[in-house]
N, C-alpha and C positions, 0 to 999 in steps of 0.2 A: 758301382763297377763290379763286374762279375769276377769270380775267383780265377777263371782262366786268363782274363785280361791282366790281373795282378801278376800271375805267374809269368806271362809273356813279357811283362815289363822288367823282369829281373835281367840285369845286364848280360849275364852269361847265357841265359836262355834266349834273349832277343838276338844276340849275335849268332847263336847256333841256328836258330830258325832262319835268319837271314842268309847265312852262309850255306845252309843245306837245302834251301828252298822248301822247307818243311811246311806242311799244312795240317790243320786239325780236321778230322773227319769222323763220322759216325758218333759224334758226341762223346768219344771216349779215348781216341788215340791219335797220335801224330803219324803222318806218312811223309817219307822223303826218299831220295835216291841212295843216301848213305846209310848203311845198316847200323854203323856205330852211332851216328847222330840220332837216328830214330830210337835206338835202344836207350840212349842217354836221355833223350827228351821224354820218352814214355815212362822211364823209371823215375825221373825227376818229377814228372807230372803226378804220378801215383803217390810219391812221398809227400808232395805239396798238398794233395787232397787229404791224405791221412792226417797230416799236421793241422790242416784247417779244421777237420772234424774235432780234434782235441781242443783247439782254440774256441770253437763254437760251443763245445760242451762246458768249458770253463766260463765263458760269457753267460751261458744259460744259468749256471749255478750261481754266479755273482748276481745276476738279475733276480733270481729267486731269493737270495739273501737280502738284497736291497728292498724287494717287495715285502718280505716278511718284517723287516725293520720299520717300514712305513706303517705297518698295521699296529705297531706297539704304541 
């Protein structure tokens, strides 16, 4: 499952998308009629991506540690 699908499954995000008829476009931002909803969604999406980068970096480091321990 892609990262955006995970984001859109969050209850608060799913409700906001549904209530504001938001849609994802240009592979980077959400559009909708409500300026507040769009600002909230796009801000939350940015933060979610940044947190995912940190998680991915930690997973990579853990993988490197496990790979190094297998060599011993």
